[in-house]
C-alpha positions in Angstrom: 25.2 -16.3 23.0 23.3 -14.4 25.7 26.5 -12.7 26.7 27.1 -11.7 23.1 23.6 -10.2 22.7 24.1 -8.4 26.0 27.3 -6.8 24.8 25.7 -5.9 21.4 22.7 -4.3 23.0 25.0 -2.5 25.4 27.0 -1.1 22.6 23.9 0.0 20.7 22.4 1.7 23.8 25.8 3.3 24.5 25.9 4.8 21.0 22.4 6.2 21.4 23.4 7.6 24.8 26.5 9.3 23.3 24.3 11.0 20.7 21.9 12.1 23.5 24.7 13.9 25.3 24.5 16.7 22.7 20.7 17.2 23.2 18.6 18.5 26.0 19.2 19.5 29.6 21.3 17.5 32.0 18.2 16.3 33.7 16.7 15.1 30.5 19.9 13.3 29.6 19.9 11.7 33.0 16.3 10.4 32.5 17.2 9.1 29.0 20.3 7.3 30.3 18.3 5.7 33.1 15.5 4.6 30.7 18.0 3.1 28.3 19.8 1.3 31.1 16.5 -0.3 32.3 15.4 -1.1 28.8 18.6 -2.9 27.7 20.2 -4.0 30.9 23.3 -2.2 29.8 24.0 -0.7 33.2 24.9 2.8 32.1 25.1 5.1 35.1 26.4 8.3 33.4 27.6 9.6 30.0 30.0 12.4 29.6 30.5 14.3 26.3 34.3 14.3 27.0 36.6 12.4 29.3 37.7 15.5 31.1 34.2 16.2 32.3 34.2 12.9 34.2 37.3 13.6 36.3 35.4 14.9 39.3 33.2 11.9 39.5 36.1 9.6 38.8 38.0 11.0 41.8 35.0 10.4 44.0 34.7 6.8 42.9 38.4 6.1 43.3 38.2 7.3 46.9 35.5 4.7 47.6 37.2 1.8 45.8 38.6 -1.4 47.3 40.5 -2.2 44.2 41.4 -0.3 40.9 42.3 -1.3 37.4 43.6 1.3 35.0 44.3 0.6 31.3 45.5 3.9 29.9 47.0 5.2 26.7 49.3 8.0 27.9 48.8 8.0 31.6 48.4 11.7 32.2 45.4 11.2 34.5 47.4 8.9 36.7 49.6 11.9 37.6 46.8 14.3 38.3 44.2 15.0 41.0 42.0 12.0 40.4 44.8 9.7 41.5 46.7 12.0 43.9 44.9 10.6 46.9 46.0 7.1 46.1 49.7 8.0 45.8 49.6 10.0 49.0 48.9 6.8 50.9 47.0 6.8 54.2 45.3 4.2 56.4 43.4 2.6 53.5 45.2 0.1 51.4 43.8 -0.2 47.9 45.0 -2.8 45.4 45.9 -1.0 42.1 46.9 -2.5 38.8 48.2 -0.1 36.1 48.6 -0.9 32.4 50.6 1.7 30.5 52.0 1.5 26.9 55.5 0.2 26.6 57.6 3.3 25.4 60.6 1.0 24.7 58.6 -0.6 21.9 58.2 2.5 19.8 59.3 1.3 16.3 57.1 2.2 13.3 55.0 -1.0 13.7 54.3 -0.6 17.5 50.8 0.4 18.6 52.2 3.4 20.5 53.9 4.7 17.3 50.6 4.2 15.4 48.7 6.2 18.0 51.3 8.9 17.9 50.8 9.3 14.2 47.0 9.2 14.6 47.1 12.0 17.1 49.6 13.9 14.9 46.9 14.1 12.2 45.0 16.6 14.2 47.7 17.9 16.6 51.0 18.8 14.7 53.0 18.5 17.9 52.7 14.7 17.7 53.9 12.2 15.1 57.6 12.3 15.9 57.8 10.1 18.9 56.5 12.7 21.4 53.8 10.3 22.7 56.4 7.7 23.7 58.5 10.4 25.5 55.4 11.6 27.4 54.6 8.0 28.4 58.1 7.5 29.7 57.9 10.6 31.8 54.7 9.5 33.3 56.1 6.0 34.1 59.1 7.6 35.8 56.8 9.8 37.9 54.7 6.8 38.9 57.7 4.6 39.7 58.8 7.3 42.1 55.4 7.7 43.7 54.7 3.9 44.1 58.1 2.8 45.2 57.8 0.4 48.1 54.0 0.1 47.6 53.4 -3.6 47.3 49.7 -3.1 46.7 50.4 -1.2 43.5 51.6 -3.0 40.4 52.4 -1.6 37.0 52.9 -3.4 33.7 53.7 -2.2 30.1 51.7 -3.3 27.1 52.0 -3.2 23.3 48.4 -3.4 22.1 45.9 -1.2 20.2 45.0 2.1 21.8 41.2 1.8 21.4 40.3 3.7 24.6 40.8 4.1 28.3 39.5 1.8 31.0 39.4 2.7 34.7 37.6 0.1 36.8 36.8 -0.3 40.5 34.8 -2.9 42.4 31.7 -0.8 41.7 32.0 1.0 38.3 34.0 1.2 35.1 34.8 4.4 33.2 35.2 3.6 29.5 36.6 6.3 27.2 36.2 5.5 23.5 39.1 7.1 21.6 38.4 9.0 18.4 41.0 9.2 15.6 40.4 12.9 15.3 40.6 13.9 19.0 42.8 13.6 22.1 41.5 11.1 24.6 40.4 13.9 27.0 38.0 15.2 24.3 36.5 11.8 23.6 33.2 10.5 25.0 33.3 8.7 28.4 30.7 6.2 29.6 30.3 4.9 33.1 28.9 1.4 33.7 27.8 -0.3 36.9 29.2 -3.5 38.4 27.9 -6.8 36.9 26.6 -5.2 33.7 27.7 -6.7 30.3 30.0 -3.8 29.5 31.6 -3.8 33.0 32.3 -7.5 32.6 33.7 -7.0 29.1 36.1 -4.2 30.3 37.4 -6.4 33.1 38.0 -9.2 30.6 39.9 -6.9 28.3 42.0 -5.7 31.2 42.8 -9.2 32.3 43.8 -10.3 28.8 46.1 -7.2 28.4 47.5 -7.7 31.9 48.5 -11.3 31.2 50.3 -10.3 28.0 52.1 -7.2 29.5 55.6 -7.1 31.0 56.6 -5.7 34.4 57.6 -2.0 34.4 
C-alpha cells in the first residue's frame, strides 16, 4: 500500500511539474521541481517540455552509467549522438539492455500497428506501415554496431507504446507519449535512483524484458 501511495503521489507531482514547465523562468521551474520532489518524495530531478530538449543531459548521464536499460518505441535516439559513445566502444564496458518493438508482428492488431495509426492521425506520412519499416532499419543499424559486443543485448517486444524509458544506475528518463504528438515532442521527466517512479520504470522494463524475444 505504501508503494502504491508513493506511485500515486509521484504521478500527481509529475503532472503538476509538467504543467509548470510552461510557466516561469528556468530557475523558477527548477525551484518548483525541487520543492515538489522534497514534498512528495517523488524524486524528480528535471522536467523537460519535450523529449528532444533532454538529449544533451541524457548523453551526459549515459557516459557516467555503469549499466543502461532502454525501452523505446521507434529507436531513433539509439542511432544518434546520445548513444554514439556507447557504440564506439572504448575501455569502459557498460552492460546495455535494449527493448525495441517487434517489426515482424505488424498485423492490424499489433501494438506497433496501433501506434503507427495513432501517429498517422497527426502526421499523414504514417499509418501505412512506415513505423515498422523505420523500426526495422534501426534494428539493422544496431545489429551492425553491437555485433560481437556481449555486454549489449537486444530484445523485441509486442506491448503498448505508452512512452520511452531510458534508465541507468543513477537516473531514469521517462517520456510520456501523447496521442497527438511524436515522442520527441512529448514531455520528459527525470527521476533519481530509489524513487518510486524510478523503481516503477525498472519493474516495467523487467516485465517487458521477460516477455520479449531475442533480436
